[in-house]
N, C-alpha and C positions, 0 to 999 in steps of 0.2 A: 901486506900483501894486498895487491888491487887484481880484482878479477873483472872482467868486462862480460857482463850479461846483457842479453836482450830478450825481453819479455813481450810477446805477442799474443793478442787475442784473435783467433782465427774464428769467426762465426760460420755457422753452417749454412746461411744464405747470404748472397749479396757479396759485395766487394769490401776492401777495407782500405784506409788511409792514415797516416800519421797526423794526429791534431796537436800533440804537444810532447814534451820530453821533460824529464826531471831526473833527479838523484836521490837514491834511497840508501842509508846505511845499514847494514845488517851485521849485529854483533855476534859472533860465532867463539865465544870464549875468549882465545887469545888473539884471533885475528880480527880484524875488521874489513868488510867486503863492500866496496863501491859497486852498487849495481845502477847501470844504466837502462832506463824504463822508457819504452815507446808506448804511448797511448793510443788506442785505435779507436775508431767509430766505423760502424757498418755503413756503408752506402748502399742503399737499396737499388736493386735493378729496377728500371721502369719499363712496362711494356704496354702496346696497345693491341688489342685483338681484333683482327679483320673478320667479321661474320657475327651473326646473331643467332646462335642456334643453342641446342642443348650441350653440345660439347663447349661452346663458349661458355656457358655458366659454369661447367665443371672447371673448366681452365683458369678461370677468374678466381675460383676458390682456391685451388692450386697454388696460385701466385701469391696469393694474399695469406694462405697459411704458411708459406716459405718466408714470409716477413717482407716480401717485394711489393711492388706498387702496380697495380693496374689501374691505367690513367682513364681509359675509355675504350668503347667499341668504335669499329670503323665499318662504313659501307659505301659502295659507290651511291652518290647523290641520287640516282634514280630509283633506288630500290629502298632509300629512308620513308617510312611512313609515319613514324612517331620519334621525337626526341631522343627517349631515353630507353635503355632495355635493361630491366631489372636494376634500377636505381643509378645506373652509370650512362653518361651521355654517350649518345652515337655522333660521330663526327663524319663529315663527306670526305670520302679520300681525296678529292678534288682539292680541298683545302687544308690537307693534314700539314703540308709544309708551312703553311703561315702559323701553325699553333704549336709545332714543336720543331727542334732541332734533329736533323738526322744522326748525329753522332752520340746522342744521349737516349734513344728509344730503340726498343727491339719490338719489331712487327711480327705478331704470330698469326698464321693464316688457318683459320679453323672451318673454311667453307667445305662442306661435307661430301659426300661420295656421290653427288649428282653427277650425271654423265661420265661415271666410272672415273670420278676425280679429275676430270678434264677441266673443269672450272677452276679447281684449286690449282692446277698447273698454270694456267691462264693468270690467275692473280697473283700467285707468288713469283712468276717471271716477271711480270709488269712491275711489281714492287722492288724486285732485285734491279730490274733496269733503271728504275728512278732512284736509285741510290741508297734504299732503307736497308736497315740492318734485319736480315729474315735469319738469324741464328735459331738452332734448334732449341726447343724447351724440353729438356728431361728433369723429370719430377726427381726429389732428392732420394726417394725409396728405390729408385731403380738400382738394380745389382748388374753394373755395366763392365763387361771385359771385352767388349767389341773393339775391333781393330781400327774401324773408321765410321764415322756418323757424318752425313753430308749436313745440307742446310735445310731450314723450314719442317723438320721433323717434329711431332709432338709426341712425346712418350710417357704413357701416363703412370700413376701409381703401381708399385710391385711388380713391375716388370722385369724379366730376365734375360740380358742380352750375352750370349755366350762367348766363350773365347774365340777371338779372331772373325767373330762376325762381322759383315760389311754391310751397311745400310746406305742407301742413295738419298734422295733428296724428297722432301714433301710428303713423307709417310705418316700415317696416324696409327699409332700402336696403343690399342686400347688396354684397360688396367688388367693386371694379372696375366699377361701374355708372356710366352716364352719364345724366343729365337735361339735356336740351338747352335752349338759350336761349329764355326767354319762354314756357317749358311751365308748366303748373300741375299739382299732385300734389294729390290731395284727401286723405282721412284713410283710416288704416288698411289701406294697401296694403302688399304685401310683394313684395319684388324679391329673386329668390332670389339674385342675384350675375352678375356679368359682362352686365347687361342695357344695351341701348342705347336710350334715349328720344330721339328727333330733337326739333328745335326746334318750338316751338309746337304743341306736344301738349298736350291737356287729358283728363287720367285723373281720373277720379271717385273713389269710395270702395270699400275692401274687394276690391279685384282682387289677383290673383296673378300675377306674372310668372316663370314658370319659367326656369330656368338659360340664359343665353346667347340670350334670344329679344330681338327689335329690334322697336320701334314706328317707323315713318317718319314723317316731318315732317307737321304740320298735321292730325293725327288727332284724333278725339275717342273716347274710351271712357267707358261709362257705371258702373254699379256692380255688384259681384258677378259678374265676369268671371274666367275662368282662361285665361291663354295658356301653352301647353306649353312646354318647354325647346324652344330652338332655332327657334322659329316667328320667321318675319319678318312682322309684322302691317301689311298695306299697304291695309287698308280701316277704316272706322269700325266700331266695336263698339257695340252698344247696351248691354244689360244682362241679367244671367243667362245668359252665352252663354260657350262653350267653343270655344277656337282651338286646334288640335292638329294636328302633321305627321301625314300617314298612316303607317299601320304599316309597319315596314322589312322589306323583302323580301329573304329570304336563301336562296342556293342554293349548292350545293356547287360548286367551281371549283379546277382544277389549276393549278400554277404557269404553265403555257404559256397558259393562258386568261386568267389574271390578267395576265399580261406583255402579251399582245394587247390586252386591255381598257384598261390604263395606257398603251399606245401610241397607241391612239385618244384617249383623255382628254386627252393632254398635247401632241398635234397643233396 
């Protein structure tokens, strides 16, 4: 009896292609099985990073840890002051087409939240118009149940994307953040990290969520808002608004006072 079997190696990162075939005979007591083997090799994804900042350094590490290739950083020529950034060459965007083919490279935009991410929008739309692949980068550790994710997003380690969530274009979602079920995130928003957006929340465009802030369920947020670090947002936010915790009050206190305060707090 002959049984046709296909054995495939599916790597966790990158794409695969067939590089050879072969035949293997396996003795199984009475029967001899003819097994057809496909030998696979990993094809590394190739990236360029537009921008030279702290986010760019982290993103380079994420790419290389996944077994893919980060080729170089990119900047507009007028902003390049040095030829290298943390060991990688900086290429002028104006010459990019002379260096790489557009069908083999993904260009990741890491320009930060200056001007409430307006600069990132301008650069991303220019790269798209020029024909570059601006697919989203989603870290391998992301727990992704989203219904739709647009282009140009950067989604960093250990993010949770809830069931039927919808994400637009050009967002940066920092590590360990969560976007709850049925929530909608617009375009060019920035999550600093450790953010909690509960279920059925609607967030517009060009918002900044500071580190460790929370947005409770069923709220709506407009455009160009800034939510400070540690804030628990429990009411709707229109547009062009700031939500921040009050200034921390500090006063001297000896050990006896601290001990009494802790005892009252822990009762």
